[in-house]
C-alpha positions as CSV (number, residue, x, y, z in Angstrom):
1,M,-35.5,147.2,63.0
2,E,-33.7,148.5,60.4
3,D,-36.5,149.4,58.4
4,L,-38.6,151.5,62.0
5,N,-35.2,153.4,61.3
6,S,-35.6,153.8,58.2
7,Q,-39.4,155.4,57.9
8,L,-38.5,157.1,61.2
9,E,-35.7,159.3,59.6
10,L,-38.7,159.7,56.4
11,Q,-40.9,161.0,58.4
12,I,-38.4,162.9,60.5
13,N,-37.6,164.5,56.9
14,A,-40.4,164.8,55.5
15,L,-41.8,167.2,58.9
16,K,-38.5,169.3,58.9
17,A,-39.2,170.0,55.0
18,L,-43.2,170.9,56.4
19,Q,-41.7,172.9,58.9
20,Q,-39.2,175.0,56.6
21,K,-42.0,175.5,54.6
22,L,-44.3,177.0,57.4
23,L,-42.0,179.4,58.1
24,A,-41.5,180.2,54.9
25,D,-45.0,180.7,54.5
26,E,-45.3,183.3,57.8
27,Q,-42.3,185.2,57.3
28,A,-43.6,186.0,53.7
29,Q,-47.6,186.7,55.1
30,R,-45.9,188.9,57.5
31,Q,-43.8,190.7,55.1
32,Q,-47.4,191.5,52.5
33,R,-49.1,192.8,56.2
34,I,-45.2,194.9,56.7
35,S,-45.5,195.6,52.5
36,G,-49.8,196.7,53.9
37,K,-48.6,198.7,56.5
38,I,-46.3,201.0,54.4
39,E,-48.5,201.4,51.3
40,R,-51.5,202.7,54.1
41,I,-49.0,204.9,55.8
42,S,-47.1,206.6,52.2
43,E,-50.3,207.6,51.3
44,F,-51.4,208.3,54.1
45,G,-48.6,211.0,54.5
46,K,-49.2,211.1,50.4
47,L,-52.9,212.9,51.3
48,L,-51.2,215.0,54.6
49,N,-48.2,217.0,52.7
50,N,-51.4,217.6,50.3
51,K,-54.0,219.1,53.2
52,R,-50.6,220.9,54.5
53,K,-49.7,222.6,50.9
54,I,-53.8,223.6,51.1
55,V,-53.7,224.8,54.7
56,N,-50.5,227.1,53.5
57,T,-51.6,228.5,50.1
58,L,-55.5,229.3,51.7
59,Y,-53.0,230.9,55.1
60,L,-51.2,232.8,52.6
61,I,-54.3,233.8,50.2
62,G,-55.6,234.8,53.9
63,H,-52.4,237.0,55.1
64,F,-52.4,239.1,51.5
65,S,-55.7,239.7,51.5
66,R,-55.2,242.3,54.7
């Protein structure tokens, strides 16, 4: 019976270790997705800012050419 308990404890400990690894992997994947979204949002913001500058420049050109 002692041997059976020992084997069960080893298996439980192995399962707990696997569970911790799975949770860490899921968290890392989630963080990568978040980082990817932030990078895309940042790129979008830069493009939007450049377009705003162009529109402002065109407005000023049109305003002063009247």
